N, C-alpha and C positions, 0 to 999 in steps of 0.2 A: 365945786371944783375938785378935780382928782388930786389926791395927795400922792406925789411921787415917792414919798418915803414910807408909805404904809406897808407894813410887813404882811406878806401873803403866807398864811398858815397852810402848809401842805402836809399830807400824811407821812410821806417818806422823804428822807434827805440823805444825800451822799456827802461824806466828809473826807477830804484828802488826809493822808498820813505822810510820815517821813519816807515811807517806801513808795516810790512812784507807781508801782503796780498794784497797790493795795488801797482800798477805801473802806470806811465804816459806813454801813447803811443803818439808819436809825428810823424806827417807827415812832413818829412824834406823838402818837396817841398813847402808846403803851410802854415805851421805854425799851422795847426789844431791840437788840443790836446784832448785826451780821458783819462778818469780814467779807469783803468782795474783792476778788483778785481778777484782773483782766490780763489778756495776752494779745499780742499781735499775730499769733500763730493760730488763727481760727479758734476752735474749741479747746485745743491743747493748752493746758495751764490755767484755764478759767475755772473759778470756783466761787461758791458762796458758802461760808462756814458759820454756823450758829455760835455767837459769843454769849448771848443771853436770850433764851426763849421764854423766860418768866416775865409775865406782865408786872409792872411796878405799881399799878393803880388799884388792884384788888377790889373790883366791883364799883369803883367810882366812875363818873361820867367820862367817856372818851372824847377828847377834844384835840383836833389837829393843832400842832404847835405847842402842846403841853410840855414835851421834853425837847432838850437842846443839848448839843455837845459843844464844849468850849475848850479849845486847845490851851493847855498850860504845861508846866513841867510834869505834872501828873494829870493826864486828861481825865475829866469827870463828866458825868451826866447830871443834868439839873432839871428838876420839875418846876416849871414856871408858875404853877398854880399854888402849890403849898410850900415851896422852897426847900424841899428835901433834896439831898445830893447823894449820888452814887458814883463810886470810882469805877472806871472801865479799865 
């Protein structure tokens, strides 16, 4: 039987922010993060800006879904394999 609550592990995820034009794009394998800004005026105002290009796993196995962002008063990045946390 198919489990409707099964979590699908994907490589990249977009997370909304308090700014309606801005998202955070997370590589769930490496912990790398980009700020993504969209615009309704075609390409004008659209951008993707590196927030963290350093991989957080240093030679360990890459697994989809390893990293996740959780919104809190201080947003942080969480490694679901070994429990380490990084503040974004």
